[in-house]
Backbone as ProteinMPNN parsed JSONL, in Angstrom:
{"seq_chain_A": "MTQRDTELSLNLSPENEQLLRRASKYAGFESLSEFALQAAVEKASRILDSAESITLDSESFDPFIADCEQPGPPNSSLTKAIERRRAEKAKST", "coords_chain_A": {"N_chain_A": [[24.941, 6.392, 6.416], [22.519, 4.421, 4.586], [23.2, 1.226, 3.845], [22.868, 0.298, 0.178], [21.564, -2.339, -1.949], [20.37, -2.635, -4.54], [20.223, -1.394, -7.679], [17.875, 0.977, -9.486], [17.054, 1.885, -12.721], [15.66, 4.465, -14.326], [13.798, 5.518, -17.319], [13.48, 8.684, -18.491], [11.636, 10.928, -20.05], [12.636, 13.939, -21.531], [10.986, 16.134, -20.27], [9.988, 15.229, -18.047], [12.32, 14.763, -16.406], [13.407, 17.228, -16.275], [11.444, 18.257, -14.732], [11.644, 16.569, -12.231], [14.295, 17.364, -11.432], [14.174, 19.965, -10.538], [12.255, 19.9, -8.745], [13.554, 18.398, -7.111], [15.823, 20.188, -6.616], [14.223, 22.386, -5.499], [13.561, 21.173, -2.746], [15.519, 20.789, -1.668], [17.645, 18.314, -2.025], [20.716, 16.616, -2.553], [20.948, 15.166, -4.585], [19.413, 13.848, -7.59], [18.706, 11.17, -7.185], [18.402, 10.535, -4.748], [16.122, 12.12, -4.125], [13.99, 11.042, -5.974], [14.082, 8.542, -4.751], [13.162, 9.102, -2.343], [10.796, 10.098, -2.839], [9.156, 7.838, -4.204], [9.315, 6.086, -2.038], [7.907, 7.157, -0.18], [5.42, 7.578, -1.737], [4.938, 4.749, -1.854], [4.365, 3.887, 0.692], [2.038, 5.448, 0.991], [0.117, 4.483, -0.445], [0.253, 1.61, 0.318], [-0.372, 1.85, 3.112], [-3.075, 2.772, 2.401], [-4.486, 0.546, 1.253], [-3.879, -1.126, 3.001], [-5.304, -0.715, 5.211], [-8.296, 0.249, 7.486], [-10.404, 3.038, 7.419], [-12.721, 4.847, 9.486], [-15.325, 6.966, 10.148], [-16.53, 8.753, 12.999], [-19.476, 8.235, 13.583], [-19.515, 5.488, 12.038], [-17.848, 3.841, 13.613], [-18.82, 2.762, 16.13], [-20.894, 1.061, 15.412], [-19.657, -0.636, 13.858], [-17.788, -2.21, 15.355], [-19.751, -3.188, 16.757], [-20.576, -5.109, 15.423], [-18.427, -6.689, 14.756], [-17.819, -7.537, 17.338], [-20.295, -9.1, 17.565], [-21.065, -11.034, 15.291], [-23.065, -11.805, 12.427], [-24.716, -14.611, 11.022], [-22.94, -16.506, 8.563], [-23.149, -15.305, 5.085], [-24.156, -16.724, 1.87], [-22.009, -16.69, 0.135], [-19.681, -15.89, 1.558], [-20.016, -18.86, 3.008], [-19.26, -20.066, 1.028], [-16.963, -19.669, 0.114], [-15.449, -19.805, 2.38], [-15.668, -23.081, 2.241], [-14.345, -23.505, -0.119], [-11.492, -22.327, 0.725], [-10.994, -24.643, 2.38], [-10.92, -26.511, 0.856], [-8.831, -26.059, -0.841], [-6.942, -25.935, 1.21], [-6.834, -28.436, 2.193], [-6.294, -30.124, -0.259], [-3.297, -28.898, -0.489], [-2.049, -30.449, 1.681]], "CA_chain_A": [[24.15, 6.218, 5.375], [22.174, 3.249, 4.458], [23.881, 0.348, 2.782], [21.993, -0.184, -0.866], [21.905, -3.192, -2.54], [19.947, -2.873, -5.445], [20.102, -0.202, -8.461], [17.079, 0.818, -10.34], [17.281, 2.676, -13.663], [14.584, 5.003, -15.332], [13.871, 6.022, -18.77], [12.769, 9.61, -18.444], [11.342, 12.135, -20.757], [13.236, 15.59, -21.032], [10.36, 16.975, -19.32], [9.749, 14.43, -16.95], [13.801, 14.609, -15.807], [13.779, 18.74, -15.915], [10.418, 18.698, -13.626], [12.237, 16.086, -10.958], [15.335, 17.901, -11.057], [13.753, 21.291, -10.226], [11.828, 19.618, -7.495], [14.723, 17.892, -6.203], [16.372, 21.595, -6.014], [13.722, 22.901, -4.333], [13.269, 20.226, -1.788], [17.127, 20.466, -0.93], [18.312, 17.227, -2.187], [21.787, 16.811, -3.216], [21.158, 14.145, -6.079], [17.984, 13.448, -8.385], [18.332, 9.81, -7.137], [17.738, 10.598, -3.635], [15.058, 12.642, -4.248], [13.39, 10.012, -6.623], [14.151, 7.222, -3.886], [12.104, 9.462, -1.231], [9.356, 10.175, -3.342], [8.941, 6.599, -4.505], [8.916, 5.366, -0.867], [6.703, 8.016, 0.283], [4.106, 6.919, -2.478], [4.268, 3.254, -1.641], [3.799, 3.876, 2.055], [0.801, 5.805, 1.125], [-0.667, 3.189, -1.215], [0.107, 0.408, 1.274], [-1.559, 2.589, 4.017], [-4.544, 2.675, 2.203], [-4.71, -0.728, 0.962], [-3.976, -2.298, 4.323], [-6.099, -0.041, 7.005], [-9.753, 0.763, 7.083], [-10.66, 4.233, 8.036], [-14.001, 4.944, 9.723], [-15.553, 8.053, 10.753], [-16.717, 8.564, 14.121], [-20.423, 7.583, 13.284], [-19.551, 4.378, 11.909], [-17.144, 3.464, 14.427], [-19.633, 2.162, 17.006], [-21.685, -0.17, 14.842], [-18.373, -1.452, 13.116], [-17.352, -2.568, 16.574], [-20.588, -4.099, 17.609], [-20.773, -6.225, 14.617], [-17.302, -7.375, 14.657], [-17.725, -8.317, 18.517], [-21.312, -10.154, 17.454], [-21.306, -10.87, 13.792], [-24.292, -12.217, 12.547], [-24.346, -15.929, 10.039], [-22.345, -16.498, 7.604], [-24.252, -15.583, 4.351], [-23.816, -17.79, 1.136], [-20.755, -16.041, -0.388], [-18.761, -16.377, 2.961], [-19.84, -19.935, 3.329], [-18.506, -20.934, -0.161], [-15.67, -18.756, 0.339], [-14.721, -20.997, 3.387], [-15.395, -24.339, 1.808], [-13.165, -23.364, -1.313], [-10.326, -22.239, 1.209], [-10.893, -25.588, 3.188], [-10.57, -27.636, -0.153], [-7.514, -25.553, -1.235], [-5.814, -26.379, 1.987], [-7.088, -29.975, 2.082], [-5.108, -30.39, -1.571], [-1.805, -29.033, -0.316], [-1.408, -31.184, 2.737]], "C_chain_A": [[23.846, 4.665, 4.993], [22.868, 2.497, 3.385], [22.717, 0.111, 1.391], [22.548, -1.266, -1.864], [21.59, -3.407, -4.26], [19.729, -1.338, -6.285], [18.584, -0.097, -9.081], [17.272, 2.108, -10.917], [15.646, 3.04, -14.207], [14.844, 5.658, -16.423], [12.871, 7.267, -18.197], [12.572, 10.369, -19.719], [12.211, 13.607, -20.558], [12.366, 16.117, -20.374], [10.299, 16.453, -18.067], [11.135, 14.85, -15.798], [13.582, 16.264, -15.324], [12.562, 18.653, -14.732], [11.092, 17.963, -12.263], [13.177, 16.82, -10.855], [15.007, 19.199, -10.624], [13.023, 21.192, -8.966], [12.765, 19.333, -6.724], [15.439, 19.168, -5.614], [15.621, 21.947, -4.968], [13.618, 22.488, -3.15], [14.654, 20.209, -0.908], [18.151, 19.02, -1.04], [19.398, 17.445, -3.043], [21.77, 16.109, -4.694], [19.242, 14.052, -6.456], [17.864, 11.922, -7.859], [18.009, 9.831, -5.405], [16.652, 11.34, -3.652], [13.738, 11.699, -4.972], [13.267, 8.712, -5.484], [12.92, 7.63, -3.0], [10.968, 9.335, -1.654], [8.845, 8.724, -3.772], [8.402, 6.067, -3.145], [7.831, 6.077, -0.374], [5.095, 7.409, -0.41], [3.63, 5.712, -2.016], [4.026, 3.106, -0.098], [2.194, 4.172, 2.145], [-0.357, 4.909, 0.463], [-0.929, 1.958, -0.305], [-0.856, 0.682, 2.447], [-2.964, 2.336, 3.821], [-4.892, 1.702, 1.905], [-4.902, -1.75, 1.922], [-5.003, -1.908, 5.581], [-7.265, -0.046, 6.401], [-9.752, 2.204, 7.842], [-12.465, 4.63, 8.077], [-14.346, 6.091, 10.589], [-16.284, 7.698, 12.206], [-18.199, 7.89, 14.153], [-20.686, 6.394, 13.258], [-18.763, 3.257, 12.79], [-17.515, 2.199, 15.377], [-20.177, 0.805, 16.609], [-20.535, -1.145, 14.247], [-18.13, -2.452, 14.469], [-18.236, -3.477, 16.789], [-20.538, -5.26, 16.295], [-19.323, -7.178, 14.348], [-17.212, -8.307, 16.089], [-19.429, -9.369, 18.467], [-21.927, -10.318, 16.096], [-22.723, -11.884, 13.584], [-24.118, -13.693, 11.48], [-23.914, -15.388, 9.101], [-23.483, -16.089, 6.184], [-23.544, -16.56, 2.999], [-22.454, -17.509, 0.521], [-19.848, -16.371, 0.279], [-18.659, -17.626, 2.825], [-18.976, -20.777, 2.172], [-17.096, -20.628, -0.016], [-14.756, -19.94, 1.228], [-14.508, -22.676, 3.16], [-14.356, -24.241, 0.672], [-11.977, -23.307, -0.607], [-10.159, -23.725, 1.873], [-10.239, -26.702, 2.144], [-9.427, -27.32, -0.83], [-6.392, -26.033, -0.279], [-5.714, -27.909, 2.314], [-5.829, -30.5, 0.898], [-3.555, -30.184, -1.057], [-1.349, -29.527, 0.927], [-1.294, -32.619, 2.208]], "O_chain_A": [[24.716, 3.798, 5.062], [23.104, 2.95, 2.265], [21.613, -0.3, 1.747], [23.625, -1.198, -2.456], [22.266, -4.071, -5.046], [19.222, -0.351, -5.753], [18.026, -1.189, -9.182], [17.532, 3.145, -10.306], [14.731, 2.245, -14.424], [15.877, 6.301, -16.61], [11.802, 7.06, -17.622], [13.543, 10.375, -20.476], [12.331, 14.191, -19.481], [12.903, 16.861, -19.553], [10.53, 17.129, -17.064], [10.961, 15.168, -14.621], [13.59, 16.54, -14.124], [12.95, 19.104, -13.655], [11.121, 18.641, -11.236], [13.064, 17.273, -9.715], [16.05, 19.66, -10.16], [13.045, 22.112, -8.148], [12.904, 19.929, -5.656], [15.651, 19.284, -4.407], [15.991, 21.922, -3.794], [13.562, 23.365, -2.288], [14.808, 19.743, 0.221], [19.124, 18.757, -0.333], [19.341, 18.174, -4.033], [22.426, 16.448, -5.679], [18.244, 14.168, -5.744], [16.79, 11.398, -8.154], [17.27, 8.948, -4.971], [15.99, 10.926, -2.7], [12.617, 11.722, -4.465], [12.267, 7.994, -5.508], [11.926, 6.922, -2.839], [10.109, 8.639, -1.113], [7.653, 8.668, -3.47], [7.246, 5.656, -3.05], [6.782, 5.468, -0.16], [4.081, 6.994, 0.151], [2.453, 5.439, -1.78], [3.438, 2.09, 0.272], [1.347, 3.623, 2.85], [-1.502, 4.748, 0.885], [-2.019, 1.401, -0.178], [-1.846, 0.009, 2.735], [-3.802, 1.891, 4.606], [-6.057, 1.608, 2.289], [-5.61, -2.757, 1.915], [-5.351, -2.576, 6.554], [-7.461, -0.25, 5.203], [-9.057, 2.363, 8.845], [-13.242, 4.689, 7.124], [-13.767, 6.241, 11.665], [-16.57, 6.539, 12.51], [-18.2, 6.855, 14.819], [-21.579, 5.874, 13.927], [-18.983, 2.048, 12.706], [-16.939, 1.116, 15.476], [-20.02, -0.261, 17.204], [-20.67, -2.369, 14.247], [-18.431, -3.632, 14.286], [-17.831, -4.614, 17.027], [-20.437, -6.432, 16.66], [-19.333, -8.263, 13.768], [-16.729, -9.439, 16.122], [-19.616, -10.254, 19.302], [-23.03, -9.875, 15.773], [-23.256, -12.549, 14.472], [-22.942, -13.719, 11.118], [-24.163, -14.262, 8.671], [-24.617, -16.565, 6.248], [-22.442, -17.075, 3.186], [-21.759, -18.525, 0.503], [-19.042, -17.169, -0.199], [-17.533, -18.036, 2.541], [-18.273, -21.776, 2.326], [-16.207, -21.479, -0.055], [-13.805, -20.649, 0.898], [-13.617, -23.38, 3.635], [-13.467, -25.092, 0.691], [-11.137, -24.106, -1.022], [-8.973, -24.054, 1.903], [-9.357, -27.517, 2.418], [-8.904, -28.233, -1.469], [-5.278, -26.417, -0.634], [-4.673, -28.479, 2.64], [-4.774, -31.082, 1.152], [-2.711, -31.073, -1.164], [-0.27, -29.098, 1.336], [-0.778, -33.493, 2.904]]}, "name": "protein", "num_of_chains": 1, "seq": "MTQRDTELSLNLSPENEQLLRRASKYAGFESLSEFALQAAVEKASRILDSAESITLDSESFDPFIADCEQPGPPNSSLTKAIERRRAEKAKST"}
């Protein structure tokens, strides 16, 4: 079993507690804590996957790759963002 260093406490309404306990039982978990931990980790993974990845359909893939390989000139918003980043970097050094 994995060593755990942090404790998380939840305040649940009676309805939510009952819902989680029933689901935990049906899923075969020995404890509500194990069920809640797995559910939270799975949800966090889905959120991060969605936030940190790009999914393209097959029709969009080739044009996307072509734009990555030969991008057009930067627009004014990108140019301003680059200038701000350079200024921030210069201040921090």
